DOBASE-912437 format. One record per atom (N, C-alpha, C): residue number from 1; y, x, z. Coordinates in Angstrom, 3 decimals. Each point is the difference from the previous one (the first is absolute). Example, Ala and Ser with C-alpha at 12.3 -4.5 7.8 and 13.67 -1.06 7.14 Angstrom:
2
<r n="1" yy="-5.690" xx="13.190" zz="7.800"/>
<r n="1" yy="1.190" xx="-0.890" zz="0.000"/>
<r n="1" yy="1.200" xx="0.900" zz="0.000"/>
<r n="2" yy="1.050" xx="-0.350" zz="-0.720"/>
<r n="2" yy="1.190" xx="0.820" zz="0.060"/>
<r n="2" yy="1.090" xx="-0.770" zz="0.730"/>
//
This chain:
82
<r n="1" yy="-7.966" xx="11.210" zz="2.882"/>
<r n="1" yy="1.045" xx="0.940" zz="0.358"/>
<r n="1" yy="-0.133" xx="1.322" zz="-0.750"/>
<r n="2" yy="-1.107" xx="0.231" zz="-0.653"/>
<r n="2" yy="-0.215" xx="1.302" zz="-0.631"/>
<r n="2" yy="0.404" xx="0.057" zz="-1.464"/>
<r n="3" yy="-0.282" xx="-1.063" zz="-0.755"/>
<r n="3" yy="0.234" xx="0.034" zz="-1.439"/>
<r n="3" yy="0.966" xx="-1.089" zz="-0.407"/>
<r n="4" yy="0.890" xx="0.342" zz="-0.898"/>
<r n="4" yy="0.929" xx="-0.984" zz="-0.530"/>
<r n="4" yy="1.431" xx="0.496" zz="0.051"/>
<r n="5" yy="0.893" xx="-0.920" zz="-0.259"/>
<r n="5" yy="1.413" xx="0.326" zz="-0.118"/>
<r n="5" yy="0.757" xx="-0.435" zz="1.254"/>
<r n="6" yy="0.871" xx="0.868" zz="0.470"/>
<r n="6" yy="0.860" xx="-0.326" zz="1.149"/>
<r n="6" yy="1.294" xx="-0.603" zz="-0.545"/>
<r n="7" yy="0.059" xx="-1.314" zz="-0.042"/>
<r n="7" yy="1.134" xx="-0.695" zz="-0.604"/>
<r n="7" yy="1.179" xx="-0.224" zz="0.936"/>
<r n="8" yy="-0.201" xx="0.165" zz="1.315"/>
<r n="8" yy="1.059" xx="-0.327" zz="0.952"/>
<r n="8" yy="0.225" xx="1.123" zz="0.996"/>
<r n="9" yy="1.278" xx="0.241" zz="0.310"/>
<r n="9" yy="0.351" xx="0.905" zz="1.091"/>
<r n="9" yy="-0.310" xx="-0.701" zz="1.315"/>
<r n="10" yy="-0.381" xx="0.759" zz="0.992"/>
<r n="10" yy="-0.268" xx="-0.566" zz="1.311"/>
<r n="10" yy="-1.340" xx="-0.695" zz="0.109"/>
<r n="11" yy="-0.876" xx="0.218" zz="-0.971"/>
<r n="11" yy="-1.321" xx="-0.635" zz="0.026"/>
<r n="11" yy="-1.066" xx="0.983" zz="0.469"/>
<r n="12" yy="0.435" xx="1.124" zz="0.545"/>
<r n="12" yy="-0.953" xx="1.011" zz="0.451"/>
<r n="12" yy="-0.795" xx="0.545" zz="-1.170"/>
<r n="13" yy="-1.277" xx="0.176" zz="0.201"/>
<r n="13" yy="-0.877" xx="0.507" zz="-1.058"/>
<r n="13" yy="-0.671" xx="-1.120" zz="-0.797"/>
<r n="14" yy="0.364" xx="-1.249" zz="0.282"/>
<r n="14" yy="-0.607" xx="-1.132" zz="-0.709"/>
<r n="14" yy="0.342" xx="0.066" zz="-1.485"/>
<r n="15" yy="-0.978" xx="-0.353" zz="-0.814"/>
<r n="15" yy="0.174" xx="0.054" zz="-1.451"/>
<r n="15" yy="-0.447" xx="-1.306" zz="-0.631"/>
<r n="16" yy="0.549" xx="-0.265" zz="-1.174"/>
<r n="16" yy="-0.419" xx="-1.154" zz="-0.782"/>
<r n="16" yy="-1.062" xx="0.448" zz="-0.985"/>
<r n="17" yy="-1.084" xx="-0.766" zz="-0.074"/>
<r n="17" yy="-1.120" xx="0.361" zz="-0.858"/>
<r n="17" yy="-0.398" xx="-1.217" zz="-0.824"/>
<r n="18" yy="0.165" xx="0.086" zz="-1.319"/>
<r n="18" yy="-0.274" xx="-1.117" zz="-0.896"/>
<r n="18" yy="-1.441" xx="-0.469" zz="0.095"/>
<r n="19" yy="-0.952" xx="0.908" zz="-0.022"/>
<r n="19" yy="-1.414" xx="-0.388" zz="0.051"/>
<r n="19" yy="-0.313" xx="-0.760" zz="1.287"/>
<r n="20" yy="0.461" xx="0.524" zz="1.122"/>
<r n="20" yy="-0.235" xx="-0.675" zz="1.283"/>
<r n="20" yy="0.715" xx="-1.351" zz="0.014"/>
<r n="21" yy="1.201" xx="-0.067" zz="-0.560"/>
<r n="21" yy="0.748" xx="-1.264" zz="-0.033"/>
<r n="21" yy="-0.748" xx="-1.056" zz="-0.804"/>
<r n="22" yy="-0.598" xx="0.381" zz="-1.114"/>
<r n="22" yy="-0.736" xx="-0.961" zz="-0.819"/>
<r n="22" yy="-1.243" xx="-0.508" zz="0.713"/>
<r n="23" yy="-0.723" xx="0.889" zz="0.643"/>
<r n="23" yy="-1.238" xx="-0.371" zz="0.689"/>
<r n="23" yy="0.286" xx="-0.824" zz="1.255"/>
<r n="24" yy="1.130" xx="0.264" zz="0.651"/>
<r n="24" yy="0.298" xx="-0.637" zz="1.293"/>
<r n="24" yy="1.055" xx="-1.109" zz="-0.092"/>
<r n="25" yy="0.227" xx="-0.514" zz="-1.191"/>
<r n="25" yy="0.933" xx="-1.116" zz="-0.224"/>
<r n="25" yy="1.443" xx="0.330" zz="0.366"/>
<r n="26" yy="0.372" xx="1.260" zz="-0.054"/>
<r n="26" yy="1.385" xx="0.406" zz="0.247"/>
<r n="26" yy="0.209" xx="0.832" zz="1.241"/>
<r n="27" yy="-1.024" xx="0.129" zz="0.813"/>
<r n="27" yy="0.146" xx="0.752" zz="1.253"/>
<r n="27" yy="0.105" xx="1.509" zz="-0.234"/>
<r n="28" yy="-0.264" xx="0.458" zz="-1.207"/>
<r n="28" yy="0.100" xx="1.427" zz="-0.310"/>
<r n="28" yy="1.425" xx="0.486" zz="-0.201"/>
<r n="29" yy="0.961" xx="-0.908" zz="0.024"/>
<r n="29" yy="1.405" xx="0.404" zz="-0.064"/>
<r n="29" yy="0.430" xx="0.362" zz="1.419"/>
<r n="30" yy="-0.643" xx="1.019" zz="0.529"/>
<r n="30" yy="0.090" xx="0.332" zz="1.417"/>
<r n="30" yy="1.352" xx="0.583" zz="0.404"/>
<r n="31" yy="0.666" xx="0.708" zz="-0.906"/>
<r n="31" yy="1.318" xx="0.553" zz="0.332"/>
<r n="31" yy="1.005" xx="-1.126" zz="0.233"/>
<r n="32" yy="-0.129" xx="-1.083" zz="-0.761"/>
<r n="32" yy="0.868" xx="-1.158" zz="0.213"/>
<r n="32" yy="-0.215" xx="-0.612" zz="1.369"/>
<r n="33" yy="-1.252" xx="-0.057" zz="0.426"/>
<r n="33" yy="-0.331" xx="-0.531" zz="1.326"/>
<r n="33" yy="0.601" xx="0.872" zz="1.104"/>
<r n="34" yy="-0.065" xx="1.310" zz="-0.153"/>
<r n="34" yy="0.550" xx="0.893" zz="1.026"/>
<r n="34" yy="1.527" xx="-0.004" zz="-0.005"/>
<r n="35" yy="0.605" xx="-0.134" zz="-1.170"/>
<r n="35" yy="1.462" xx="-0.030" zz="-0.079"/>
<r n="35" yy="0.567" xx="-1.303" zz="0.561"/>
<r n="36" yy="-0.739" xx="-1.097" zz="-0.190"/>
<r n="36" yy="0.438" xx="-1.326" zz="0.457"/>
<r n="36" yy="-1.174" xx="-0.705" zz="0.672"/>
<r n="37" yy="-0.324" xx="0.363" zz="1.232"/>
<r n="37" yy="-1.196" xx="-0.523" zz="0.667"/>
<r n="37" yy="-0.025" xx="-1.514" zz="0.180"/>
<r n="38" yy="1.155" xx="-0.647" zz="0.070"/>
<r n="38" yy="0.029" xx="-1.462" zz="0.166"/>
<r n="38" yy="-0.170" xx="-0.747" zz="-1.314"/>
<r n="39" yy="0.104" xx="0.700" zz="-1.111"/>
<r n="39" yy="-0.034" xx="-0.658" zz="-1.301"/>
<r n="39" yy="-1.373" xx="-0.603" zz="-0.298"/>
<r n="40" yy="0.015" xx="-1.242" zz="-0.466"/>
<r n="40" yy="-1.242" xx="-0.659" zz="-0.413"/>
<r n="40" yy="-0.478" xx="0.544" zz="-1.334"/>
<r n="41" yy="0.897" xx="0.608" zz="-0.728"/>
<r n="41" yy="-0.332" xx="0.544" zz="-1.320"/>
<r n="41" yy="0.007" xx="1.520" zz="0.077"/>
<r n="42" yy="-1.110" xx="0.611" zz="-0.385"/>
<r n="42" yy="-0.079" xx="1.461" zz="0.001"/>
<r n="42" yy="0.388" xx="0.581" zz="-1.355"/>
<r n="43" yy="-0.278" xx="-0.723" zz="-1.076"/>
<r n="43" yy="0.378" xx="0.443" zz="-1.345"/>
<r n="43" yy="1.454" xx="-0.340" zz="-0.256"/>
<r n="44" yy="0.890" xx="0.843" zz="0.437"/>
<r n="44" yy="1.433" xx="-0.301" zz="-0.014"/>
<r n="44" yy="0.716" xx="0.455" zz="-1.261"/>
<r n="45" yy="-0.663" xx="0.788" zz="-0.820"/>
<r n="45" yy="0.650" xx="0.545" zz="-1.183"/>
<r n="45" yy="-0.504" xx="-0.690" zz="-1.264"/>
<r n="46" yy="0.794" xx="0.074" zz="-1.041"/>
<r n="46" yy="-0.343" xx="-0.625" zz="-1.275"/>
<r n="46" yy="-1.384" xx="0.470" zz="-0.460"/>
<r n="47" yy="-0.822" xx="-0.947" zz="-0.392"/>
<r n="47" yy="-1.331" xx="0.315" zz="-0.504"/>
<r n="47" yy="-1.074" xx="0.112" zz="1.063"/>
<r n="48" yy="0.359" xx="-0.076" zz="1.270"/>
<r n="48" yy="-0.984" xx="0.100" zz="1.080"/>
<r n="48" yy="-0.515" xx="-1.401" zz="0.345"/>
<r n="49" yy="-1.127" xx="-0.358" zz="-0.582"/>
<r n="49" yy="-0.594" xx="-1.318" zz="0.217"/>
<r n="49" yy="-0.568" xx="-0.065" zz="1.412"/>
<r n="50" yy="0.363" xx="-1.054" zz="0.712"/>
<r n="50" yy="-0.426" xx="-0.171" zz="1.388"/>
<r n="50" yy="-0.583" xx="-1.406" zz="0.153"/>
<r n="51" yy="-1.301" xx="-0.122" zz="-0.220"/>
<r n="51" yy="-0.649" xx="-1.308" zz="0.033"/>
<r n="51" yy="-0.076" xx="-0.587" zz="1.404"/>
<r n="52" yy="-0.035" xx="0.833" zz="1.023"/>
<r n="52" yy="-0.006" xx="-0.549" zz="1.360"/>
<r n="52" yy="1.338" xx="-0.688" zz="0.300"/>
<r n="53" yy="1.092" xx="0.524" zz="-0.537"/>
<r n="53" yy="1.302" xx="-0.653" zz="0.161"/>
<r n="53" yy="0.024" xx="-1.326" zz="-0.766"/>
<r n="54" yy="-0.583" xx="-0.011" zz="-1.192"/>
<r n="54" yy="-0.080" xx="-1.241" zz="-0.770"/>
<r n="54" yy="-0.756" xx="-1.066" zz="0.788"/>
<r n="55" yy="-1.087" xx="0.381" zz="0.637"/>
<r n="55" yy="-0.760" xx="-0.936" zz="0.829"/>
<r n="55" yy="0.867" xx="-0.539" zz="1.145"/>
<r n="56" yy="0.774" xx="0.871" zz="0.639"/>
<r n="56" yy="0.903" xx="-0.454" zz="1.066"/>
<r n="56" yy="1.020" xx="-1.015" zz="-0.520"/>
<r n="57" yy="0.510" xx="0.228" zz="-1.196"/>
<r n="57" yy="0.964" xx="-0.947" zz="-0.584"/>
<r n="57" yy="-0.655" xx="-1.340" zz="-0.285"/>
<r n="58" yy="-1.238" xx="0.025" zz="-0.467"/>
<r n="58" yy="-0.734" xx="-1.246" zz="-0.241"/>
<r n="58" yy="-0.200" xx="-0.740" zz="1.314"/>
<r n="59" yy="-0.419" xx="0.725" zz="1.033"/>
<r n="59" yy="-0.186" xx="-0.622" zz="1.314"/>
<r n="59" yy="1.312" xx="-0.584" zz="0.526"/>
<r n="60" yy="1.100" xx="0.707" zz="-0.202"/>
<r n="60" yy="1.306" xx="-0.502" zz="0.445"/>
<r n="60" yy="0.393" xx="-1.264" zz="-0.764"/>
<r n="61" yy="-0.346" xx="-0.062" zz="-1.279"/>
<r n="61" yy="0.382" xx="-1.165" zz="-0.808"/>
<r n="61" yy="-0.694" xx="-1.281" zz="0.450"/>
<r n="62" yy="-1.134" xx="0.131" zz="0.686"/>
<r n="62" yy="-0.708" xx="-1.185" zz="0.511"/>
<r n="62" yy="0.127" xx="-0.116" zz="1.523"/>
<r n="63" yy="0.915" xx="0.787" zz="0.580"/>
<r n="63" yy="0.298" xx="-0.118" zz="1.419"/>
<r n="63" yy="-0.943" xx="0.731" zz="0.934"/>
<r n="64" yy="-0.811" xx="0.902" zz="-0.522"/>
<r n="64" yy="-0.958" xx="0.719" zz="0.843"/>
<r n="64" yy="0.461" xx="1.394" zz="0.405"/>
<r n="65" yy="1.176" xx="0.404" zz="-0.454"/>
<r n="65" yy="0.587" xx="1.284" zz="0.409"/>
<r n="65" yy="1.511" xx="-0.195" zz="0.056"/>
<r n="66" yy="0.637" xx="0.740" zz="0.892"/>
<r n="66" yy="1.460" xx="-0.105" zz="0.110"/>
<r n="66" yy="0.558" xx="1.321" zz="0.512"/>
<r n="67" yy="1.317" xx="0.075" zz="0.016"/>
<r n="67" yy="0.691" xx="1.203" zz="0.481"/>
<r n="67" yy="-0.474" xx="1.252" zz="-0.724"/>
<r n="68" yy="-0.116" xx="-0.077" zz="-1.306"/>
<r n="68" yy="-0.440" xx="1.138" zz="-0.809"/>
<r n="68" yy="1.208" xx="0.901" zz="-0.238"/>
<r n="69" yy="-0.088" xx="1.215" zz="0.493"/>
<r n="69" yy="1.121" xx="0.940" zz="-0.084"/>
<r n="69" yy="-0.143" xx="0.899" zz="-1.222"/>
<r n="70" yy="1.111" xx="0.186" zz="-0.711"/>
<r n="70" yy="0.094" xx="0.961" zz="-1.098"/>
<r n="70" yy="1.283" xx="0.795" zz="0.172"/>
<r n="71" yy="-0.044" xx="1.310" zz="-0.208"/>
<r n="71" yy="1.240" xx="0.771" zz="0.040"/>
<r n="71" yy="0.834" xx="-0.325" zz="-1.236"/>
<r n="72" yy="1.299" xx="0.098" zz="0.129"/>
<r n="72" yy="0.879" xx="-0.246" zz="-1.136"/>
<r n="72" yy="-0.076" xx="1.118" zz="-1.028"/>
<r n="73" yy="0.422" xx="-0.310" zz="-1.214"/>
<r n="73" yy="-0.024" xx="0.989" zz="-1.083"/>
<r n="73" yy="0.805" xx="1.242" zz="0.347"/>
<r n="74" yy="1.131" xx="-0.189" zz="0.667"/>
<r n="74" yy="0.843" xx="1.144" zz="0.361"/>
<r n="74" yy="-0.715" xx="0.910" zz="0.998"/>
<r n="75" yy="-0.673" xx="-0.582" zz="0.978"/>
<r n="75" yy="-0.740" xx="0.799" zz="0.989"/>
<r n="75" yy="-1.115" xx="0.790" zz="-0.678"/>
<r n="76" yy="-0.699" xx="-0.640" zz="-0.920"/>
<r n="76" yy="-1.081" xx="0.681" zz="-0.724"/>
<r n="76" yy="0.578" xx="1.144" zz="-0.825"/>
<r n="77" yy="1.095" xx="-0.259" zz="-0.693"/>
<r n="77" yy="0.638" xx="1.024" zz="-0.828"/>
<r n="77" yy="0.460" xx="1.197" zz="0.831"/>
<r n="78" yy="0.552" xx="-0.266" zz="1.174"/>
<r n="78" yy="0.490" xx="1.085" zz="0.856"/>
<r n="78" yy="-1.127" xx="0.877" zz="0.529"/>
<r n="79" yy="-1.192" xx="-0.539" zz="0.168"/>
<r n="79" yy="-1.123" xx="0.764" zz="0.551"/>
<r n="79" yy="-0.831" xx="0.706" zz="-1.067"/>
<r n="80" yy="0.302" xx="-0.227" zz="-1.282"/>
<r n="80" yy="-0.775" xx="0.601" zz="-1.079"/>
<r n="80" yy="-0.002" xx="1.515" zz="0.111"/>
<r n="81" yy="-1.169" xx="0.603" zz="-0.173"/>
<r n="81" yy="-0.148" xx="1.460" zz="0.015"/>
<r n="81" yy="0.535" xx="0.547" zz="-1.314"/>
<r n="82" yy="0.910" xx="0.914" zz="0.080"/>
<r n="82" yy="0.607" xx="0.571" zz="-1.221"/>
<r n="82" yy="-0.560" xx="1.357" zz="-0.291"/>
//
């Protein structure tokens, strides 16, 4: 919450931090998580690699995960911090 970029309105003080995202397999895209708490993917913007989301997709492809929620592109665009 202290260092990084605030990419979304309504995400409070949560910030996205590339270094934390790389070390934590995508969990460092914290502003995305706060803007869309139900989203399985925290790296919602172009270039934000989210390996934990990739793992969820792999699990879903073999029937071990379901009901994976993602916000639509329009919702993400509307919440972008300008």
